[in-house]
N, C-alpha and C positions, 0 to 999 in steps of 0.2 A: 504493499499499500503506499502511496505517497503521502508525504508530510503535508500538513494543512498549509504550509508556506510555499509548498511546491505546486499547489493547485491553482488553476486558472478558473475564476469565478465570475469576473465582471464581463457583461456583454460587450463592452467597449474594448476589452483587451482581446476578445475573440474576434471582433471585427477588425482591429487594427492588424492582428496577425494574418488573417484570410485575406485582407484586401491590399496590405502594404508589405507583406512578408515574402520571403523567398519561398519558392514552391517546388516540391518533388512528389513524384507518384510512383506507385507500383500497381500491380494488378488489383488489389483489394483496397488499398488505402491511398489518401493524399496527405501530405505533411506540409505545414506552413511554418516557417521560423521567422521571427520578427526580433531583431536585436535593438534594444533601446541604447541610445548613446552611451555615455559613461556611467553606467548604473552599476551601483554595488549590490543590488538586490539579487537574491537567488533566482535561478531560472525558474519559469512556472510553466505548467503543462495542462492542457485542456483536451477534451475528447468531444467530438460531434459525431453521435451514433443515432442516425435518423430511423424513422419507423419503416424505411424501405429495407432495412436489415432483416426485420422479422417482427415477431411478437416481443413482449416484454422480457421474456426469459432469454430469449436468443440474444436481445441488445445488452442486457445486464450481463450475460456470460461473456461477451465479446469485450465489454468495457473492462471487466475484470481481468482477462487475459491481457489486454492491451496495457493496463496499469502495472501488472506483474513485470511485463517485459520492459515498459518504461522505468520501473524502478532500477533495474540493472543497468540501463542507458543513460540515466538521468544525469551522471557525473560528466558525461561528455559535452553536455550543453554549456554554452558561455554564459557568465554571469549576466543578468539583466535580460536574458532573452524569454520570448514567448513563443511556446511550441503548441501548435494545434494540430491533432490527428483526426482525419475524417474518414469514417468508415463508409465504403462505397457499397452499393446494393447487394453484391455477392460476397461480402466479406465474412459471413458467420462460419464459413468452413476454411477460413484461410490460415496459412502457417504464419501466425501474428509476428512472433519474435524475429524471424528470419526478415521478413519484410520490413519490420519496424527498424531493424538494425541497418538495412540498405538505405532506407529514407533519411534515417539521422545522419549516416555517414555522408550522404550526398548533401545534406542541408549544411551540416558544419563545413564541409569542403567549399561549398559555394559562398557561405559566409566569410570564410578566411580570404578567399579570392577576391570578394568584394572589398574586404578591409584593406587588403594589399593594394588595391587600384585608388584608395583615397590617399 
């Protein structure tokens, strides 16, 4: 489980990450990473699991799987970053940890490249 300080709860933060952040996708998930300037706050993570995934049981099962995988990958995120993971319609049977690792690796690499350009 993620700590309370590591959770993304404000709708404005979700909006900022999904509209202005870097984007990477896999077969079953889309990841968005927004890095706030010189922030010393810890990284925060949010999930978007829509009803197109399935019923309540499937959605909550997927969210638990994702949170478990994110707990292991959380230390890779830069300070002050906002990460949002969106589940796509066919993601209930996905290999969550593998796809999440690929998405996070791509997003962190893109963030480093973008920082080097500035």
